[in-house]
MIDREN-918805 format. One line per field, with one value per residue (C-alpha): residue in three letters; x, y, z. Coordinates in pm, whole numbers. Layout:
# residues N
residuo: c(ALA | ...)
xx: c(X | ...)
yy: c(Y | ...)
zz: c(Z | ...)
# end
This chain:
# residues 320
residuo: c(UNK | UNK | UNK | UNK | UNK | UNK | UNK | UNK | UNK | UNK | UNK | UNK | UNK | UNK | UNK | UNK | UNK | UNK | UNK | UNK | UNK | UNK | UNK | UNK | UNK | UNK | UNK | UNK | UNK | UNK | UNK | UNK | UNK | UNK | UNK | UNK | UNK | UNK | UNK | UNK | UNK | UNK | UNK | UNK | UNK | UNK | UNK | UNK | UNK | UNK | UNK | UNK | UNK | UNK | UNK | UNK | UNK | UNK | UNK | UNK | UNK | UNK | UNK | UNK | UNK | UNK | UNK | UNK | UNK | UNK | UNK | UNK | UNK | UNK | UNK | UNK | UNK | UNK | UNK | UNK | UNK | UNK | UNK | UNK | UNK | UNK | UNK | UNK | UNK | UNK | UNK | UNK | UNK | UNK | UNK | UNK | UNK | UNK | UNK | UNK | UNK | UNK | UNK | UNK | UNK | UNK | UNK | UNK | UNK | UNK | UNK | UNK | UNK | UNK | UNK | UNK | UNK | UNK | UNK | UNK | UNK | UNK | UNK | UNK | UNK | UNK | UNK | UNK | UNK | UNK | UNK | UNK | UNK | UNK | UNK | UNK | UNK | UNK | UNK | UNK | UNK | UNK | UNK | UNK | UNK | UNK | UNK | UNK | UNK | UNK | UNK | UNK | UNK | UNK | UNK | UNK | UNK | UNK | UNK | UNK | UNK | UNK | UNK | UNK | UNK | UNK | UNK | UNK | UNK | UNK | UNK | UNK | UNK | UNK | UNK | UNK | UNK | UNK | UNK | UNK | UNK | UNK | UNK | UNK | UNK | UNK | UNK | UNK | UNK | UNK | UNK | UNK | UNK | UNK | UNK | UNK | UNK | UNK | UNK | UNK | UNK | UNK | UNK | UNK | UNK | UNK | UNK | UNK | UNK | UNK | UNK | UNK | UNK | UNK | UNK | UNK | UNK | UNK | UNK | UNK | UNK | UNK | UNK | UNK | UNK | UNK | UNK | UNK | UNK | UNK | UNK | UNK | UNK | UNK | UNK | UNK | UNK | UNK | UNK | UNK | UNK | UNK | UNK | UNK | UNK | UNK | UNK | UNK | UNK | UNK | UNK | UNK | UNK | UNK | UNK | UNK | UNK | UNK | UNK | UNK | UNK | UNK | UNK | UNK | UNK | UNK | UNK | UNK | UNK | UNK | UNK | UNK | UNK | UNK | UNK | UNK | UNK | UNK | UNK | UNK | UNK | UNK | UNK | UNK | UNK | UNK | UNK | UNK | UNK | UNK | UNK | UNK | UNK | UNK | UNK | UNK | UNK | UNK | UNK | UNK | UNK | UNK | UNK | UNK | UNK | UNK | UNK | UNK | UNK | UNK | UNK | UNK | UNK | UNK | UNK | UNK | UNK | UNK | UNK | UNK)
xx: c(-903 | -582 | -601 | -614 | -426 | -546 | -335 | -245 | -158 | -309 | -103 | -44 | 328 | 662 | 661 | 909 | 1088 | 790 | 601 | 876 | 917 | 534 | 391 | 604 | 879 | 574 | 422 | 758 | 754 | 381 | 375 | 557 | 287 | -56 | -230 | -196 | -392 | -199 | -437 | -323 | -631 | -649 | -1036 | -947 | -743 | -1049 | -1189 | -1029 | -892 | -1051 | -782 | -648 | -297 | -72 | -234 | -104 | 269 | 215 | 83 | 391 | 612 | 435 | 486 | 858 | 884 | 695 | 927 | 1227 | 1169 | 1101 | 726 | 703 | 424 | 470 | 337 | 119 | -168 | -117 | -403 | -572 | -927 | -1020 | -954 | -1194 | -1549 | -1711 | -1528 | -1683 | -2020 | -2026 | -2043 | -2426 | -2550 | -2304 | -2414 | -2785 | -2642 | -2504 | -2692 | -2602 | -2564 | -2315 | -2104 | -2129 | -1983 | -1674 | -1386 | -1133 | -1376 | -1421 | -1048 | -1004 | -1264 | -1124 | -790 | -935 | -838 | -1183 | -1382 | -1679 | -1710 | -1809 | -2024 | -1733 | -1543 | -1836 | -1877 | -1501 | -1518 | -1777 | -1563 | -1267 | -1521 | -1574 | -1187 | -1144 | -1442 | -1423 | -1134 | -1263 | -986 | -936 | -610 | -581 | -257 | -358 | -244 | -453 | -640 | -752 | -931 | -1267 | -1262 | -1213 | -1491 | -1719 | -1590 | -1685 | -2028 | -2087 | -1979 | -2182 | -2510 | -2481 | -2439 | -2729 | -2969 | -2861 | -2665 | -2300 | -2078 | -1802 | -1564 | -1500 | -1191 | -929 | -687 | -330 | -157 | 211 | 478 | 731 | 771 | 602 | 838 | 788 | 881 | 1218 | 1043 | 907 | 551 | 361 | 566 | 399 | 455 | 268 | 464 | 802 | 952 | 995 | 1281 | 1146 | 1267 | 1368 | 1549 | 1931 | 2213 | 2255 | 1879 | 1869 | 2181 | 2017 | 1686 | 1879 | 2089 | 1740 | 1597 | 1537 | 1728 | 1776 | 2044 | 2186 | 2523 | 2511 | 2304 | 2080 | 1760 | 1473 | 1148 | 948 | 1208 | 1392 | 1152 | 1340 | 1661 | 1488 | 1324 | 1667 | 1809 | 1518 | 1538 | 1918 | 1854 | 1580 | 1813 | 2102 | 1890 | 2041 | 1910 | 1868 | 2002 | 2310 | 2367 | 2302 | 2580 | 2823 | 2765 | 2778 | 2898 | 2954 | 2644 | 2397 | 2643 | 2770 | 2417 | 2302 | 2616 | 2557 | 2171 | 2289 | 2523 | 2268 | 1975 | 2205 | 2344 | 1989 | 1860 | 2144 | 2009 | 1674 | 1769 | 1973 | 1673 | 1442 | 1693 | 1715 | 1345 | 1183 | 871 | 717 | 746 | 601 | 285 | 254 | 275 | -1 | -222 | -171 | -267 | -576 | -692 | -635 | -817 | -1106 | -1146 | -1183 | -1413 | -1651 | -1687 | -1759 | -2009 | -2196 | -2202 | -2358 | -2597 | -2733 | -2758 | -2957 | -3197 | -3067)
yy: c(668 | 563 | 587 | 256 | 245 | 36 | -11 | -282 | -413 | -647 | -956 | -899 | -916 | -810 | -477 | -207 | 111 | 307 | 112 | 142 | 512 | 583 | 353 | 81 | 315 | 524 | 181 | 89 | 432 | 410 | 72 | 207 | 460 | 309 | -25 | -141 | -372 | -459 | -595 | -851 | -769 | -1105 | -1087 | -727 | -882 | -996 | -649 | -543 | -878 | -1187 | -1412 | -1366 | -1506 | -1672 | -1525 | -1772 | -1732 | -1356 | -1348 | -1519 | -1273 | -1001 | -1129 | -1166 | -820 | -680 | -859 | -755 | -384 | -402 | -457 | -637 | -905 | -869 | -510 | -529 | -759 | -897 | -1074 | -1168 | -1088 | -1430 | -1546 | -1318 | -1419 | -1170 | -873 | -953 | -1002 | -631 | -550 | -643 | -375 | -119 | -157 | -73 | 266 | 399 | 477 | 337 | 704 | 783 | 464 | 596 | 929 | 802 | 943 | 672 | 403 | 569 | 569 | 194 | 90 | 272 | 87 | -251 | -549 | -718 | -797 | -619 | -431 | -656 | -579 | -611 | -344 | -113 | -156 | -161 | 156 | -12 | -313 | -92 | 59 | -267 | -313 | -1 | -9 | -371 | -290 | 70 | 211 | 585 | 647 | 532 | 612 | 679 | 850 | 1141 | 891 | 685 | 988 | 943 | 589 | 704 | 936 | 653 | 484 | 813 | 822 | 448 | 498 | 822 | 682 | 372 | 553 | 807 | 499 | 243 | 401 | 502 | 205 | 335 | 608 | 827 | 737 | 1011 | 1015 | 1007 | 1178 | 1077 | 1337 | 1179 | 1292 | 1093 | 845 | 767 | 471 | 438 | 506 | 842 | 700 | 581 | 328 | -17 | -379 | -459 | -202 | -347 | -3 | -45 | -200 | -470 | -497 | -850 | -762 | -873 | -627 | -714 | -688 | -338 | -237 | -345 | -176 | 151 | 121 | 124 | 413 | 734 | 1051 | 1317 | 1440 | 1707 | 1630 | 1864 | 1705 | 1942 | 1878 | 2045 | 1848 | 2039 | 2071 | 1730 | 1499 | 1169 | 1306 | 1454 | 1123 | 935 | 1204 | 1168 | 807 | 817 | 1108 | 897 | 592 | 814 | 1040 | 1335 | 1619 | 1539 | 1892 | 1843 | 1509 | 1684 | 1943 | 1681 | 1481 | 1818 | 1739 | 1360 | 1307 | 1018 | 745 | 891 | 975 | 615 | 473 | 685 | 572 | 209 | 234 | 429 | 172 | -141 | -11 | 77 | -257 | -474 | -511 | -559 | -835 | -1000 | -1016 | -1151 | -1427 | -1530 | -1552 | -1906 | -1945 | -2182 | -1914 | -1667 | -1901 | -1912 | -1549 | -1506 | -1767 | -1589 | -1250 | -1400 | -1534 | -1194 | -995 | -1262 | -1203 | -826 | -884 | -1128 | -851 | -580 | -801 | -869 | -500 | -447 | -714 | -588 | -233 | -345 | -560 | -892)
zz: c(2303 | 2130 | 1758 | 1560 | 1226 | 920 | 615 | 377 | 32 | -237 | -287 | -669 | -669 | -519 | -310 | -446 | -348 | -422 | -159 | 76 | 77 | 16 | 320 | 449 | 620 | 778 | 905 | 1078 | 1263 | 1341 | 1502 | 1798 | 1863 | 1787 | 1749 | 1386 | 1158 | 833 | 567 | 293 | 80 | -110 | -190 | -359 | -615 | -796 | -815 | -1139 | -1287 | -1416 | -1302 | -960 | -1027 | -759 | -444 | -204 | -317 | -334 | 12 | 134 | -57 | 89 | 430 | 373 | 245 | 569 | 799 | 591 | 624 | 1002 | 1044 | 1375 | 1416 | 1787 | 1752 | 1440 | 1346 | 988 | 848 | 526 | 391 | 307 | 667 | 827 | 727 | 998 | 837 | 508 | 643 | 718 | 365 | 354 | 625 | 482 | 143 | 273 | 365 | 46 | -271 | -617 | -740 | -471 | -565 | -924 | -859 | -680 | -889 | -788 | -898 | -1221 | -1293 | -1183 | -1402 | -1693 | -1620 | -1538 | -1722 | -1656 | -1958 | -1786 | -1453 | -1177 | -876 | -655 | -847 | -813 | -438 | -371 | -159 | 68 | 102 | 204 | 466 | 613 | 619 | 818 | 1050 | 1154 | 1386 | 1472 | 1250 | 1316 | 1113 | 754 | 577 | 210 | -109 | -267 | -519 | -201 | -33 | -195 | -64 | 288 | 242 | 169 | 495 | 690 | 527 | 621 | 970 | 1017 | 864 | 1067 | 1395 | 1296 | 1219 | 1463 | 1750 | 1805 | 1694 | 1483 | 1496 | 1194 | 1022 | 945 | 642 | 705 | 408 | 335 | 343 | 109 | -251 | -519 | -662 | -1034 | -1215 | -1405 | -1721 | -1587 | -1557 | -1237 | -1044 | -1072 | -1038 | -1354 | -1575 | -1508 | -1408 | -1035 | -812 | -593 | -234 | -315 | -627 | -657 | -693 | -1067 | -1130 | -971 | -1167 | -1492 | -1419 | -1338 | -1662 | -1857 | -1681 | -1881 | -1857 | -2129 | -2359 | -2133 | -1968 | -1679 | -1401 | -1233 | -1023 | -1214 | -1140 | -1401 | -1685 | -1624 | -1451 | -1527 | -1414 | -1113 | -1026 | -1026 | -797 | -558 | -543 | -463 | -216 | -38 | -5 | 117 | 348 | 141 | -70 | -430 | -519 | -349 | -523 | -851 | -781 | -672 | -1017 | -1225 | -1573 | -1508 | -1714 | -1704 | -1664 | -1349 | -1226 | -1279 | -1091 | -805 | -787 | -856 | -538 | -343 | -380 | -344 | -28 | 106 | 4 | 140 | 488 | 379 | 130 | 422 | 651 | 378 | 300 | 637 | 698 | 756 | 549 | 791 | 1073 | 817 | 781 | 1157 | 1190 | 947 | 1133 | 1465 | 1293 | 1146 | 1474 | 1632 | 1349 | 1345 | 1733 | 1676 | 1382 | 1573 | 1849 | 1592 | 1399 | 1728 | 1814 | 1466 | 1493 | 1840 | 1724 | 1423 | 1633 | 1498)
# end
């Protein structure tokens, strides 16, 4: 059986270079080897915030980014949570397979609750890993590209699949984690790269916006540029960013810059990033939003057909 890949993003704002090197480039490569579903997880936006924001606009922007980096809707099914009611109906039987204590022990949920902007923890936040299990299993997903912090969620999906199969008969494969090989790209302030922290370079940023962000990036007081991840993390992060954009070793770049100092380092990084983003920006600018909405409608139809078949299997296995 050919593996099926499930991946996706929440529509909470523009995608950035961290997304590109962390997952988007891998999706472009995987789409030629496996059937792939890319989820725009609009329902998941309300797991950790009281106000969802401009979901419709963010969904369109997400699609524009996908197409600009090379995700091909002829090869990939791009769909949104809210358009697939059958997927979300899987949540009820799946919740019956997991105990409250097991949900409470999930370390990723604990961390997300600690950093939530909600006034109180919602039931949706608490059951978020089971909702993700429905996302993965509705399409019989077998490969799920994840970061280290998402592995506990995938373990819940495996637990749900295993218990369902044991209780009702073999319906679901056990999904496997696909860990990324790219180095972690931190934000320009040295912290975790995040849309909400303003420390990331969006794929849709202009050349001037990109230059301004890199000018404000943290470095240190040493003039000689060296690649030392432990001792000089901010400098190393900028060298890593330039190296990824240029397809070169960050250590080699550091040797070339030498005693040019932070100003030369930032100039090299700015030129590398802008050159890398130029074709992506061009494709994004040329995209037609009406065509983008049509792509999403077609993807939603394909995903719903798959979800209907899976829900029918689940109901039959359970005796409904």
